Every structure is written in C-alpha cells, then in structure tokens.
N, CA, C and O of each residue as an XYZ file, in Angstrom:
504
protein
N     -56.348     39.454     70.885
C     -56.616     40.614     70.906
C     -57.725     40.473     70.053
O     -58.827     40.808     70.487
N     -57.583     39.905     68.585
C     -58.752     40.288     67.738
C     -60.366     39.684     68.765
O     -61.477     40.210     68.833
N     -60.137     39.144     69.043
C     -62.091     38.647     69.882
C     -62.309     39.693     70.832
O     -63.365     39.695     71.465
N     -61.075     40.972     71.094
C     -61.635     41.425     71.893
C     -62.359     43.103     71.141
O     -62.769     44.202     71.515
N     -62.166     42.416     70.064
C     -62.451     44.289     68.701
C     -63.981     43.879     68.148
O     -64.326     42.906     67.478
N     -64.604     44.764     68.575
C     -66.294     45.060     68.430
C     -65.387     45.677     67.044
O     -64.368     46.344     66.870
N     -66.934     44.694     65.806
C     -66.585     45.293     64.495
C     -68.517     46.505     64.554
O     -69.602     46.404     65.126
N     -67.879     47.440     63.614
C     -68.987     48.106     63.403
C     -69.771     47.784     62.160
O     -69.163     47.410     61.157
N     -71.519     47.945     62.158
C     -72.062     47.056     61.310
C     -72.697     48.634     60.650
O     -72.611     49.734     61.196
N     -73.292     48.326     59.411
C     -74.017     49.013     58.754
C     -74.639     48.872     57.541
O     -73.780     48.837     56.660
N     -75.900     48.762     57.044
C     -76.902     48.362     56.075
C     -75.836     48.661     54.887
O     -75.618     49.806     55.283
N     -75.259     48.582     54.101
C     -74.800     49.481     52.817
C     -75.710     49.217     51.417
O     -76.122     48.109     51.076
N     -75.917     50.400     50.729
C     -76.111     50.424     49.413
C     -75.955     51.254     48.481
O     -75.871     52.413     48.888
N     -75.851     51.064     46.913
C     -75.620     51.546     45.870
C     -76.652     51.950     44.784
O     -77.203     51.070     44.123
N     -76.959     53.433     44.561
C     -77.479     53.548     44.218
C     -78.313     53.176     42.458
O     -79.412     53.305     41.919
N     -76.873     52.644     42.122
C     -77.466     52.008     40.947
C     -78.264     50.547     40.846
O     -78.855     50.042     39.892
N     -77.995     49.945     42.542
C     -78.651     48.612     42.484
C     -79.733     48.298     43.372
O     -79.862     47.178     43.868
N     -80.841     49.652     43.675
C     -81.896     49.175     44.363
C     -82.924     50.658     43.830
O     -82.582     51.806     43.546
N     -84.269     49.986     43.867
C     -85.340     50.579     43.681
C     -85.629     52.118     44.209
O     -86.353     52.999     43.745
N     -84.764     52.081     45.373
C     -85.525     53.707     45.638
C     -84.144     54.448     45.783
O     -83.967     55.530     46.342
N     -83.233     53.684     45.193
C     -82.273     54.545     44.634
C     -81.307     55.627     46.267
O     -80.875     56.769     46.425
N     -81.401     54.479     47.018
C     -80.640     55.124     47.986
C     -78.852     54.632     47.918
O     -78.580     53.646     47.233
N     -78.099     55.123     48.409
C     -76.516     54.841     48.771
C     -75.954     55.537     49.589
O     -75.976     56.750     49.799
N     -75.437     54.704     50.053
C     -74.508     55.394     52.171
C     -72.938     55.380     51.757
O     -71.992     55.795     52.426
N     -72.921     54.605     50.070
C     -71.367     54.340     50.248
C     -70.823     55.244     50.716
O     -70.167     55.103     51.748
N     -70.919     56.215     50.207
C     -70.300     57.972     51.221
C     -69.683     57.719     53.341
O     -68.910     58.196     54.172
N     -70.856     56.528     53.157
C     -70.661     56.661     54.957
C     -69.072     55.962     55.357
O     -68.282     56.343     56.220
N     -68.953     54.864     54.432
C     -68.054     54.040     54.587
C     -66.442     55.138     54.771
O     -66.052     56.023     54.010
N     -65.847     54.660     55.985
C     -64.450     55.014     55.815
C     -63.305     55.187     54.533
O     -63.652     54.823     53.409
N     -62.182     55.652     54.710
C     -61.704     55.782     53.565
C     -60.288     55.333     54.277
O     -59.399     56.185     54.292
N     -59.946     53.660     55.047
C     -58.912     53.266     55.738
C     -58.527     52.074     55.698
O     -59.235     51.243     55.131
N     -57.688     51.821     56.107
C     -57.477     50.460     55.849
C     -58.203     49.311     56.785
O     -58.169     49.598     57.981
N     -58.965     47.848     56.411
C     -60.087     48.120     57.297
C     -59.993     46.281     56.915
O     -59.166     46.042     56.035
N     -60.523     45.389     57.316
C     -60.962     44.366     57.374
C     -62.736     43.698     57.041
O     -63.024     44.360     58.038
N     -63.168     43.492     56.901
C     -64.651     43.757     56.629
C     -65.531     42.084     55.834
O     -65.056     41.277     55.036
N     -66.630     42.115     56.363
C     -66.586     40.759     55.729
C     -68.101     41.436     55.507
O     -68.610     42.283     56.242
N     -68.887     40.648     53.904
C     -70.625     41.045     53.615
C     -71.361     39.959     53.937
O     -71.000     38.782     53.924
N     -72.393     40.407     54.220
C     -73.816     39.283     55.333
C     -75.036     40.262     54.170
O     -75.093     41.404     53.712
N     -75.975     38.820     54.083
C     -77.312     39.247     54.363
C     -77.936     39.684     55.768
O     -77.304     40.084     56.746
N     -79.014     39.554     55.675
C     -79.392     40.616     57.401
C     -80.873     39.764     57.102
O     -81.440     39.730     56.010
N     -81.320     39.117     58.316
C     -82.131     38.736     58.611
C     -82.808     39.924     60.414
O     -82.064     40.323     61.311
N     -84.147     40.109     60.328
C     -84.049     40.252     61.792
C     -83.267     41.442     62.452
O     -82.910     41.540     63.626
N     -83.080     42.354     61.380
C     -82.130     43.749     61.214
C     -80.243     42.819     62.118
O     -79.514     43.716     62.543
N     -79.791     41.741     62.283
C     -78.617     40.760     62.438
C     -77.580     40.518     60.134
O     -77.737     40.233     58.947
N     -76.859     40.863     60.994
C     -75.764     40.089     59.543
C     -76.072     38.405     59.967
O     -76.010     38.086     61.154
N     -76.368     37.483     59.017
C     -76.413     36.370     58.937
C     -75.771     36.473     57.727
O     -75.425     37.497     57.136
N     -75.594     34.896     57.294
C     -75.068     33.919     55.598
C     -74.349     34.637     55.302
O     -74.612     35.281     54.286
N     -72.826     34.965     56.156
C     -71.541     35.518     55.174
C     -71.158     34.900     54.211
O     -70.832     33.714     54.175
N     -71.178     36.005     52.982
C     -70.537     35.886     51.542
C     -69.341     36.337     50.867
O     -68.901     36.043     49.755
N     -68.889     37.144     51.803
C     -67.611     37.450     51.321
C     -66.434     38.241     52.237
O     -66.767     39.411     52.421
N     -65.375     37.959     52.744
C     -64.376     38.487     53.816
C     -63.438     38.794     52.741
O     -63.015     38.171     51.767
N     -63.212     40.183     53.327
C     -61.495     40.913     53.067
C     -61.134     41.532     53.322
O     -61.689     42.147     54.233
N     -59.777     42.057     52.779
C     -59.066     42.899     53.791
C     -58.664     44.165     52.719
O     -58.512     43.803     51.552
N     -58.497     45.461     52.978
C     -58.597     46.480     52.231
C     -57.517     47.408     52.617
O     -57.269     47.448     53.823
N     -56.838     48.150     51.845
C     -56.527     49.254     52.146
C     -57.342     50.713     52.327
O     -57.029     51.745     52.921
N     -58.427     50.367     51.615
C     -59.675     51.307     51.279
C     -60.920     50.744     51.368
O     -61.635     50.187     50.534
N     -61.057     51.008     52.612
C     -62.879     50.030     52.894
C     -63.539     50.404     51.873
O     -63.943     49.719     50.933
N     -63.677     51.826     52.121
C     -64.864     52.339     50.550
C     -64.664     52.125     49.405
O     -65.505     51.883     48.538
N     -63.527     52.197     49.302
C     -63.774     51.726     47.063
C     -63.711     50.271     47.083
O     -64.087     49.626     46.105
N     -63.201     49.643     48.268
C     -63.208     48.004     48.205
C     -64.492     47.351     48.026
O     -64.754     46.285     47.469
N     -65.481     48.465     48.793
C     -67.077     47.719     49.188
C     -67.685     48.552     47.083
O     -68.329     47.925     46.242
N     -67.292     49.598     46.984
C     -68.128     50.138     45.551
C     -67.403     49.520     44.906
O     -68.235     49.103     44.100
N     -66.552     49.130     44.609
C     -66.013     48.353     43.510
C     -66.477     46.776     43.358
O     -66.458     46.079     42.343
N     -67.154     46.241     45.491
C     -68.071     45.368     45.009
C     -69.455     45.143     44.377
O     -70.071     44.152     43.986
N     -69.656     46.253     44.427
C     -70.897     46.514     43.623
C     -70.649     46.547     42.038
O     -71.041     45.682     41.254
N     -69.905     47.739     41.701
C     -69.464     47.983     40.554
C     -69.172     46.927     39.464
O     -69.689     46.652     38.382
N     -67.684     46.239     40.497
C     -66.846     45.326     39.043
C     -66.898     43.657     39.273
O     -66.394     43.197     40.298
N     -67.436     42.895     38.422
C     -67.363     41.159     38.743
C     -66.166     41.046     38.935
O     -65.064     41.119     38.390
N     -67.096     40.683     40.633
C     -65.940     39.876     41.532
C     -66.689     38.394     41.580
O     -67.280     38.041     42.601
N     -66.634     37.732     40.650
C     -67.485     36.352     41.087
C     -68.805     36.639     40.374
O     -69.522     37.586     40.700
N     -69.168     35.581     39.151
C     -70.860     35.629     39.181
C     -71.958     35.589     40.078
O     -73.037     36.181     40.089
N     -71.313     34.557     41.004
C     -72.727     34.886     42.993
C     -72.750     35.913     43.680
O     -73.782     36.276     44.244
N     -71.027     36.914     43.797
C     -71.452     37.791     44.752
C     -71.314     38.840     43.959
O     -71.263     39.873     44.626
N     -71.232     39.020     42.800
C     -71.900     40.070     41.271
C     -73.387     40.256     41.732
O     -73.909     41.316     42.077
N     -74.106     38.720     41.653
C     -75.500     38.465     41.213
C     -75.897     38.903     42.719
O     -77.041     39.339     42.843
N     -75.202     38.848     43.715
C     -75.570     39.099     45.571
C     -75.388     40.986     45.276
O     -76.440     41.604     45.110
N     -74.419     41.557     45.243
C     -74.262     42.343     45.025
C     -74.658     43.670     44.281
O     -74.334     44.835     44.510
N     -75.370     43.183     43.432
C     -76.516     43.872     42.495
C     -77.575     43.304     41.951
O     -78.062     43.457     40.831
N     -78.185     42.012     43.664
C     -79.428     42.347     44.005
C     -80.156     42.295     44.843
O     -79.635     42.325     45.958
N     -81.688     42.192     44.794
C     -82.573     42.810     45.593
C     -82.213     42.089     47.465
O     -82.984     42.091     48.425
N     -80.957     41.624     47.389
C     -80.714     41.317     48.573
C     -80.467     42.688     49.505
O     -80.026     43.689     48.941
N     -80.738     42.715     50.840
C     -80.390     43.713     51.583
C     -79.211     43.063     52.220
O     -79.250     41.896     52.607
N     -78.067     43.896     52.336
C     -76.354     43.542     52.481
C     -76.087     44.194     53.635
O     -76.568     45.326     53.675
N     -75.457     43.840     54.617
C     -74.830     44.614     55.930
C     -73.679     44.056     55.846
O     -73.492     42.841     55.777
N     -72.407     45.352     55.848
C     -70.978     45.120     56.294
C     -71.016     45.261     57.548
O     -71.829     45.997     58.108
N     -69.852     44.345     58.339
C     -69.215     44.301     59.244
C     -67.767     44.917     59.556
O     -66.961     44.000     59.403
N     -67.353     45.658     59.792
C     -66.081     45.568     59.682
C     -65.484     46.271     60.928
O     -66.081     46.569     61.962
N     -63.746     46.542     60.509
C     -63.002     46.799     61.808
C     -62.224     47.863     60.915
O     -62.075     47.517     59.743
N     -61.851     48.751     61.176
C     -61.363     49.543     60.427
C     -60.094     49.424     61.390
O     -60.298     49.237     62.589
N     -58.185     49.573     60.676
C     -57.485     49.355     60.874
C     -56.196     50.528     60.252
O     -55.242     50.093     59.607
N     -56.320     51.720     60.498
C     -55.419     52.566     60.569
C     -54.247     52.293     60.966
O     -54.321     51.746     62.066
N     -52.690     52.457     60.445
C     -51.951     52.471     60.182
C     -51.394     51.157     60.145
O     -50.432     51.067     60.908
N     -51.613     50.289     59.635
C     -51.842     48.780     59.781
C     -51.152     47.975     58.365
O     -51.194     48.382     57.204
N     -50.662     46.997     58.769
C     -49.904     46.763     57.364
C     -50.942     45.409     56.105
O     -52.137     45.169     55.935
N     -49.926     44.982     55.639
C     -51.235     44.031     54.630
C     -51.589     43.043     55.479
O     -52.717     42.627     55.742
N     -49.886     42.487     56.138
C     -49.943     40.983     56.975
C     -50.463     40.926     57.910
O     -50.526     39.852     58.508
N     -51.132     42.248     58.476
C     -51.331     42.557     59.594
C     -52.967     42.400     59.290
O     -53.696     41.639     59.927
N     -53.255     42.969     58.570
C     -55.016     42.941     57.917
C     -55.230     41.622     57.212
O     -56.121     41.661     56.364
N     -54.667     40.558     57.356
C     -54.620     39.343     56.136
C     -55.063     38.289     57.835
O     -55.923     37.490     58.206
N     -53.786     38.995     58.409
C     -54.494     37.623     59.594
C     -55.480     37.719     60.093
O     -56.055     36.681     60.423
N     -56.132     39.098     60.379
C     -57.005     39.388     60.866
C     -57.721     39.208     60.448
O     -58.702     39.112     61.185
N     -58.048     38.921     58.479
C     -58.802     38.305     57.452
C     -59.087     36.666     57.764
O     -60.252     36.280     57.666
N     -58.475     36.106     57.981
C     -57.967     34.335     58.285
C     -59.222     34.338     59.698
O     -60.275     33.705     59.615
N     -58.840     35.154     60.898
C     -59.715     35.096     61.852
C     -61.422     35.091     61.510
O     -62.361     34.321     61.712
N     -61.241     36.259     60.952
C     -62.656     36.586     59.935
C     -62.862     35.189     59.467
O     -63.181     34.308     60.265
N     -62.727     35.006     58.470
C     -62.728     33.431     57.789
C     -63.503     32.538     58.296
O     -64.629     32.091     58.078
N     -62.465     32.338     59.184
C     -62.628     30.953     60.556
C     -64.154     31.241     61.398
O     -65.012     30.407     61.687
N     -64.148     32.220     61.577
C     -65.683     33.331     62.319
C     -66.673     32.587     61.806
O     -67.100     31.477     62.123
N     -66.994     33.385     60.932
C     -67.853     33.909     59.622
C     -67.997     32.873     58.388
O     -68.974     32.905     57.639
N     -66.864     31.891     58.235
C     -67.462     30.953     57.323
C     -68.185     31.470     55.936
O     -69.397     31.319     55.788
N     -67.416     32.049     54.998
C     -68.168     33.023     54.639
C     -68.671     31.668     52.724
O     -67.910     31.066     51.967
N     -69.788     31.754     52.734
C     -70.126     31.139     51.257
C     -70.978     31.805     50.182
O     -71.577     32.879     50.240
N     -70.908     31.061     49.341
C     -71.793     31.989     48.262
C     -71.874     31.264     46.902
O     -70.885     31.092     46.191
N     -72.858     30.937     46.654
C     -73.610     30.031     45.046
C     -73.318     30.825     44.231
O     -72.923     31.944     44.557
N     -73.500     30.258     42.365
C     -73.476     31.186     41.267
C     -74.937     32.084     41.720
O     -74.759     33.293     41.573
N     -75.660     31.895     41.989
C     -76.805     32.308     42.142
C     -76.937     34.018     43.386
O     -77.815     34.825     43.690
N     -75.815     33.838     43.640
C     -75.819     34.617     44.993
C     -76.619     34.251     46.182
O     -76.747     35.217     46.934
N     -77.179     33.210     46.586
C     -77.543     32.683     47.518
C     -76.218     32.297     48.556
O     -75.061     32.391     48.146
N     -76.572     31.818     50.052
C     -75.592     31.273     50.817
C     -76.370     29.641     50.741
O     -77.450     29.195     51.128
N     -75.177     29.074     50.025
C     -75.089     27.118     50.054
C     -75.610     26.152     51.097
O     -74.822     25.473     51.755
N     -77.332     26.051     51.314
C     -77.491     25.080     51.834
C     -79.079     25.683     52.621
O     -80.083     25.050     52.947
N     -78.781     27.008     52.716
C     -79.508     27.690     53.409
C     -81.086     27.759     53.466
O     -81.709     27.777     54.527
N     -81.760     27.803     52.014
C     -82.820     27.004     51.801
C     -83.248     26.018     52.642
O     -84.208     26.143     53.401
N     -82.353     24.726     52.501
C     -82.372     23.359     52.713
C     -83.132     23.318     54.528
O     -83.908     22.584     55.138
N     -82.367     24.533     54.810
C     -82.648     24.173     56.368
C     -83.934     24.779     56.856
O     -84.509     24.646     57.937
N     -84.215     25.424     55.867
C     -86.404     26.029     56.834
C     -87.116     25.127     56.676
O     -88.280     25.181     57.074
C-alpha cells in the first residue's frame, strides 16, 4: 500500500534561518505523518538528510530548525541550503504504523548526513 501513496512536498523555511526571513512552517499540517528532509536541485528533492515519523508534523519540523538534533542536521537545517520536505500525512495512525512507513522511507531514500550538514560523498561524485 505504501508504494501507491504519493507524498506531498514543499520547500520549507524558518524566519530565523534565512536572509529573506521567509517562514512557511505554519503551512505544515498539525497531524501525524512520516516525513523526509531533503536538499533541492532543479526543484526536485535530492540527497535525503533525515527521515522520521511524528505525531505532529508542524512541531517536529519546527523543532528540527530550532533544537539541536545532531551537529550535521543542525548545520543543515540552520544553514544556507534550500530545504524540501516530503511528507505523508497519516491521520488516526498509531506510532507503530508510522514507524513501519518510516522504515520503508528509510529504505527508499537512504538518509545520510555528515557533521558539516552535507550528504556524504555527494561532492566526490561531481
């Protein structure tokens, strides 16, 4: 069933972490979800940095920007990169259901991040 579900996506910004002071976190639903944080290239998500499940998508993404969540992820979220989120809302889901969906996403997107916020090996492939 997971492979038939299309994830929503959007570029995500926090006013404290970009020069234009853009902020669209309020557009994220306050609902259970599974999600991934990606860099963006040619308006497409690339180089997944993080995958998680959440009871409240809005708060979880806001926390990734504002709270220390690992040195590399903090640098990515608070750094100059444009960030895209892919998410699948899962209203009424249990944590176990979201964890099962999250495992599928981890296998599909292979999230990686180094201590500098980079996707390991990316620049070596250019």
